[in-house]
N, CA and C of each residue as an Amber inpcrd file, in Angstrom:
protein
   258
   5.1050000 100.2170000 148.3160000   5.0180000 101.2780000 148.8050000
   4.1430000 102.4240000 148.3010000   3.3590000 102.5830000 150.1790000
   2.6210000 103.6700000 149.5650000   3.1120000 104.8390000 149.3310000
   2.4920000 105.9330000 148.5270000   3.0670000 107.1650000 148.6870000
   1.6330000 108.4130000 148.4960000   2.5610000 109.3610000 149.0270000
   1.3590000 110.5640000 148.8800000   1.8450000 111.7530000 148.3290000
   0.8960000 112.6430000 148.0590000   1.9850000 113.9720000 147.6790000
   1.9570000 115.1460000 148.9440000   2.3910000 116.0670000 149.4030000
   3.2840000 117.1720000 149.8310000   1.5900000 117.5740000 150.0140000
   0.3420000 117.9780000 149.1440000  -0.3860000 118.3510000 149.4480000
  -1.8110000 117.4000000 150.7190000  -1.4550000 115.9580000 149.9850000
  -2.1590000 115.4960000 150.8970000  -1.6470000 114.9650000 152.4510000
  -0.4020000 115.5280000 152.5360000  -0.1550000 115.6810000 154.1820000
  -0.5860000 116.6460000 154.7060000  -1.2070000 117.5630000 154.1630000
  -1.5190000 118.6990000 154.6990000  -3.0160000 118.1600000 154.7090000
  -3.8460000 117.3570000 154.1510000  -4.8840000 117.1820000 154.1840000
  -5.3320000 115.6450000 155.1970000  -4.5570000 115.0100000 154.7740000
  -4.4920000 114.0660000 155.5250000  -3.3840000 112.8070000 156.3660000
  -3.4770000 114.0020000 157.0920000  -1.9980000 113.6750000 158.2820000
  -2.4420000 112.3200000 158.8990000  -3.8290000 112.2740000 159.6640000
  -3.7380000 110.7310000 160.3700000  -3.7310000 109.8100000 159.2020000
  -4.5020000 109.6330000 158.0430000  -4.5150000 108.5100000 157.4520000
  -2.8060000 108.2600000 157.1540000  -2.2350000 109.0530000 156.8290000
  -0.3950000 109.2690000 156.1470000   0.3320000 108.4230000 157.3590000
   0.1880000 109.0010000 158.8680000   0.5360000 108.5550000 160.1900000
   0.1130000 107.2110000 160.0250000  -1.5380000 107.0740000 159.9480000
  -1.4940000 106.0910000 160.2730000  -0.7840000 104.5130000 159.0600000
  -0.5100000 104.9210000 158.1690000   0.1380000 104.4440000 156.8550000
   1.6570000 103.8940000 157.2810000   2.2520000 104.9580000 157.7570000
   3.5540000 105.1710000 157.8720000   3.8610000 104.2030000 159.4850000
   2.7650000 104.2610000 160.4540000   2.9500000 103.2330000 161.3860000
   3.3920000 101.7840000 161.1320000   2.8600000 101.5020000 159.8580000
   2.8990000 100.1250000 159.3830000   3.8300000  99.5740000 158.4570000
   4.4620000 100.7340000 157.6140000   5.4670000 100.8140000 157.0680000
   5.8940000 102.1970000 156.5290000   7.1000000 102.6210000 156.0490000
   7.4910000 103.4080000 155.2940000   6.4620000 104.1670000 154.4750000
   6.2530000 105.5730000 154.0220000   5.9000000 105.6810000 153.2400000
   6.5390000 107.0100000 151.9230000   6.2670000 106.8980000 151.1050000
   6.7150000 108.1690000 150.3040000   6.1930000 109.3060000 150.2560000
   6.7750000 110.7040000 150.4190000   6.2720000 112.1080000 150.2970000
   6.7490000 112.1250000 148.7720000   5.6960000 112.6160000 148.2320000
   6.0850000 113.4330000 146.4830000   6.1260000 114.6970000 146.5550000
   6.1340000 115.5480000 146.1770000   7.1270000 116.8330000 145.9000000
   6.4090000 116.9570000 144.1880000   6.0440000 117.9810000 143.4370000
   5.7120000 117.8950000 142.0270000   6.1340000 116.4310000 141.1910000
   5.1570000 115.5680000 141.8290000   5.2240000 114.2240000 141.2180000
   6.7240000 113.6260000 141.5000000   7.6200000 114.1100000 142.1070000
   8.8340000 113.1710000 142.4340000   8.9930000 113.1330000 143.7770000
   9.7730000 111.8570000 144.5260000   9.9190000 111.7730000 145.4470000
  10.8730000 112.4570000 146.4180000  10.2220000 113.0270000 147.2150000
  11.0670000 114.1220000 148.4210000  11.2350000 113.3290000 149.6730000
  10.5960000 112.8140000 150.1240000  10.3560000 112.3130000 151.5850000
   9.8570000 111.1690000 152.0630000  10.6330000 110.6100000 152.7400000
   9.9330000 108.9960000 153.4300000   9.7650000 109.6140000 154.8320000
   8.6440000 108.8300000 155.4150000   7.8640000 108.9570000 156.4100000
   7.9270000 107.5350000 157.1930000   8.5280000 107.5510000 158.3450000
   8.2970000 106.1320000 158.9030000   8.1780000 105.9430000 160.4330000
   7.8130000 104.6550000 161.1950000   7.6730000 105.1020000 162.7690000
   9.1100000 105.2830000 162.9110000   9.3290000 105.5940000 164.0970000
  10.2190000 106.0100000 165.0200000  10.7890000 104.0690000 165.1040000
  10.2310000 103.1880000 165.5410000  10.5950000 102.2470000 165.7930000
  11.6030000 101.3440000 164.5990000  10.5210000 101.8000000 163.2850000
  11.3240000 101.2540000 161.7980000  12.5780000 101.8220000 161.5860000
  12.9090000 103.4240000 161.8490000  14.0840000 104.1780000 161.8140000
  14.7030000 103.4480000 162.5720000  14.9020000 103.3230000 163.6310000
  15.7890000 102.6850000 165.1790000  16.1860000 101.4320000 164.4360000
  15.2620000 100.5840000 163.7510000  15.6630000  99.4290000 163.8680000
  16.8330000  99.4730000 162.2210000  16.3890000 100.0110000 161.3290000
  17.4320000 100.7050000 160.2010000  18.9550000 101.1970000 160.6710000
  18.7130000 101.7450000 162.4130000  20.1130000 102.1850000 162.6060000
  21.1890000 101.7530000 162.9250000  20.2030000 100.5830000 164.0700000
  20.6300000  99.8670000 165.1830000  21.3310000  98.8680000 164.5360000
  20.1930000  97.9370000 163.4790000  20.8040000  96.4490000 162.9490000
  22.1080000  96.5780000 162.8110000  22.5610000  95.0190000 162.5460000
  23.5120000  94.6940000 161.2490000  23.0670000  94.0430000 160.4560000
  22.7840000  95.3040000 159.6190000  21.7950000  94.7470000 158.1010000
  22.4520000  95.7060000 157.7640000  22.9350000  95.0250000 156.2870000
  24.2610000  95.7660000 155.6250000  23.1220000  97.1080000 154.5680000
  22.1950000  97.0470000 154.8680000  21.2580000  98.1530000 154.1080000
  20.8760000  99.3650000 155.5110000  21.8230000  99.2520000 156.4890000
  21.6270000  99.9990000 157.1210000  21.9270000 101.5840000 157.3310000
  20.8420000 102.4230000 157.6960000  21.0300000 103.5330000 157.4290000
  22.1800000 104.6190000 158.3570000  23.3440000 104.9290000 157.9390000
  24.2040000 106.0760000 159.0870000  24.0760000 107.3130000 158.6700000
  23.8980000 108.3580000 159.6580000  24.0040000 109.6070000 159.7600000
  25.1820000 110.0680000 159.6960000  25.0570000 111.3360000 159.4880000
  26.4790000 112.0170000 158.7680000  27.2820000 112.2050000 159.9520000
  28.8810000 111.2890000 159.4600000  29.6610000 111.3720000 160.4190000
  29.5210000 109.5880000 161.5760000  28.5880000 108.6850000 161.1360000
  28.2150000 107.6740000 162.5010000  28.9860000 106.4940000 161.3510000
  28.9540000 106.7280000 159.5650000  29.5420000 105.4580000 158.8650000
  31.4010000 104.8930000 159.4440000  31.3340000 103.7030000 160.0550000
  32.4810000 103.0730000 160.3280000  33.6750000 103.2530000 159.4680000
  34.7400000 102.9370000 159.7220000  35.7560000 103.4810000 158.9530000
  36.0340000 102.0430000 157.9000000  35.6800000 101.0110000 158.3250000
  35.6890000  99.8000000 157.1160000  34.9350000  99.7460000 156.2340000
  33.4840000 100.6020000 156.5160000  32.4260000 100.7900000 155.3880000
  33.2040000 102.3550000 154.3740000  33.3770000 103.2110000 155.5080000
  33.7830000 104.1850000 154.6210000  34.9650000 104.2240000 153.5030000
  35.7000000 103.1740000 153.9340000  37.2880000 102.4440000 153.1770000
  36.7080000 102.4690000 151.5200000  35.7860000 100.7410000 152.1810000
  35.2010000 100.1960000 151.1760000  34.2660000 101.0890000 149.7760000
  33.3540000 101.9960000 150.2630000  32.7790000 103.2250000 149.9820000
  33.8060000 103.5700000 148.7470000  34.7760000 104.4320000 149.6500000
  35.5450000 105.1100000 148.7430000  36.4610000 104.7200000 147.5020000
  36.5090000 102.9380000 147.2870000  36.7550000 102.1830000 146.7490000
  35.9610000 102.5510000 145.6600000  35.2100000 101.9470000 145.6200000
  33.9870000 101.6500000 144.6460000  33.5120000 103.1430000 144.0260000
  33.6000000 104.3940000 144.8100000  33.9360000 105.6480000 144.3990000
  35.0420000 106.0830000 143.4250000  36.1850000 105.6520000 143.8930000
  37.3950000 105.8510000 143.1540000  37.1000000 105.0990000 141.4920000
  35.9270000 103.6270000 141.4090000  36.2300000 102.6470000 140.6890000
  35.5300000 103.5240000 139.6560000  34.3490000 104.0440000 139.9720000
  33.1850000 105.1630000 139.3660000  33.9300000 106.2860000 138.7000000
  34.8300000 106.7850000 139.0700000  35.3280000 107.8330000 139.1100000
  36.2050000 107.8080000 137.5740000  36.6110000 106.9450000 137.7890000
  37.8700000 106.2960000 136.5470000  36.7410000 105.3310000 135.5110000
  35.5720000 105.4590000 135.2840000  34.9230000 104.8500000 134.7940000
  34.7110000 103.6240000 134.6470000  35.3890000 102.6250000 136.0320000
  35.1860000 101.3910000 136.1050000  33.9970000 100.9690000 136.6670000
  33.4780000  99.9850000 136.7450000  32.3920000  99.1700000 137.7800000
  31.0710000  99.2780000 136.9890000  30.8790000  99.2590000 135.9680000
  29.7160000  99.5360000 135.3990000  29.6500000  98.0790000 134.4770000
  29.9620000  97.2970000 135.5380000  29.9420000  95.5290000 134.9750000
  28.4010000  95.4530000 134.3880000  26.5190000  96.1110000 134.5810000
  25.5080000  96.1770000 134.4580000  25.3380000  96.7580000 133.2620000
  26.2180000  97.4840000 132.2690000  25.8160000  98.4910000 131.3320000
  26.4660000  97.9460000 129.9610000  26.1130000  97.4920000 128.4820000
  26.8460000  97.1340000 127.7110000  27.0800000  98.4620000 126.7670000
């Protein structure tokens, strides 16, 4: 994924938006990723597809997914679920 700074965004808006039409780009601030810029079409695919990586807006998450997420968060809060750590 291509990356640009917030300063680049001010100077190269055309180049960055052209890149974002093809694939999402990361916008960094003080060398840390802060934003993702993508085409509306790409965003709509994320929001509407039955893809497990789908992005949900606040209050849009289906109850079954919220419930599964809550179970896993509870496990992490109890110190469980860190199977990949030694």
